[in-house]
matplotlib code that plots the C-alpha trace (Angstrom):
import matplotlib.pyplot as plt

x = [-33.7, -33.0, -29.4, -29.0, -30.5, -28.0, -25.3, -25.9, -26.4, -23.1, -21.4, -22.8, -21.9, -18.2, -18.4, -19.3, -16.9, -14.2, -15.0, -14.5, -11.3, -10.5, -11.3, -9.7, -6.7, -6.8, -7.0, -3.9, -2.0, -2.8, -2.0, 1.4, 2.2, 1.1, 3.9, 6.2, 6.1, 6.0, 9.1, 10.9, 10.0, 10.7, 14.2, 14.7, 13.5, 15.5, 18.9, 17.7, 16.5, 20.1, 21.8, 20.1, 20.2, 23.5, 24.8, 22.7, 23.8, 27.2, 27.5, 25.1, 26.4, 29.9, 28.9, 26.5, 29.3, 31.6, 29.2, 28.6, 32.5, 33.5, 30.3, 29.6, 25.8, 26.2, 28.1, 25.4, 22.4, 24.0, 24.1, 20.6, 19.5, 21.6, 19.6, 16.4, 16.7, 17.6, 14.8, 12.4, 13.6, 12.8, 9.5, 8.7, 9.9, 8.4, 5.2, 4.2, 5.8, 6.1, 9.5, 10.9]
y = [-49.3, -51.6, -52.0, -48.1, -47.9, -50.3, -48.9, -45.6, -47.1, -48.7, -45.7, -43.8, -46.4, -46.1, -42.5, -43.0, -45.4, -43.3, -40.4, -42.5, -43.9, -40.4, -39.1, -41.9, -41.0, -37.3, -38.7, -40.4, -37.7, -35.6, -38.3, -39.0, -35.2, -35.2, -38.1, -36.6, -33.3, -35.7, -37.4, -34.2, -33.1, -35.8, -36.2, -32.2, -33.1, -36.0, -34.1, -31.4, -33.9, -35.7, -32.3, -31.2, -34.6, -34.9, -31.8, -31.6, -35.6, -34.4, -31.4, -33.0, -36.1, -35.6, -32.8, -35.5, -38.0, -35.6, -34.0, -37.8, -38.7, -35.4, -34.9, -31.7, -31.1, -27.9, -29.6, -32.5, -30.4, -28.1, -31.4, -32.3, -29.0, -29.0, -32.3, -31.1, -28.0, -29.8, -31.9, -28.8, -27.0, -30.0, -31.0, -26.9, -26.7, -30.2, -29.6, -26.4, -24.4, -27.7, -26.3, -30.0]
z = [-61.6, -58.6, -59.4, -59.9, -56.2, -54.9, -56.0, -54.7, -51.3, -51.9, -52.7, -49.7, -47.3, -48.8, -48.3, -44.9, -44.3, -45.7, -43.9, -40.7, -42.0, -42.6, -38.9, -37.4, -39.2, -37.9, -34.5, -34.7, -36.4, -33.3, -31.0, -32.8, -32.7, -28.9, -28.1, -30.2, -27.8, -24.9, -25.8, -26.8, -23.1, -21.6, -23.1, -21.9, -18.6, -17.9, -18.6, -16.4, -13.7, -13.6, -13.5, -10.2, -8.5, -9.3, -8.1, -5.0, -4.3, -5.1, -2.9, 0.0, 0.8, 1.5, 3.8, 5.4, 5.8, 6.8, 9.5, 10.6, 10.7, 12.5, 14.6, 13.0, 13.1, 10.7, 8.4, 8.2, 8.3, 5.2, 3.5, 4.2, 3.2, 0.0, -0.9, 0.0, -1.8, -5.2, -4.4, -3.8, -6.9, -9.0, -7.8, -8.4, -11.3, -12.6, -10.6, -10.4, -13.7, -15.9, -17.2, -17.7]

ax = plt.figure().add_subplot(projection="3d")
ax.plot(x, y, z, "-o")
ax.set_aspect("equal")
plt.show()
């Protein structure tokens, strides 16, 4: 009789251990899914970020350089505004709307 009770206790302990392992596996799978979603979002966001940065710097820097070189404040501030606008668009899209 004592051996049967020991076997029942061992079986219950094994079931509890298996249940704990199952819960850990579910949590791990949920974390993997979340990380995969974050990776996909980061990949999409990096392309958009480089595009916005490249366009704003590609347009703004020549305006700034030519504005300094020719002493043209309108051209200089247009370049600064272009870069600032690109940064603002990226920041608003990323932090406020979470587009990327």
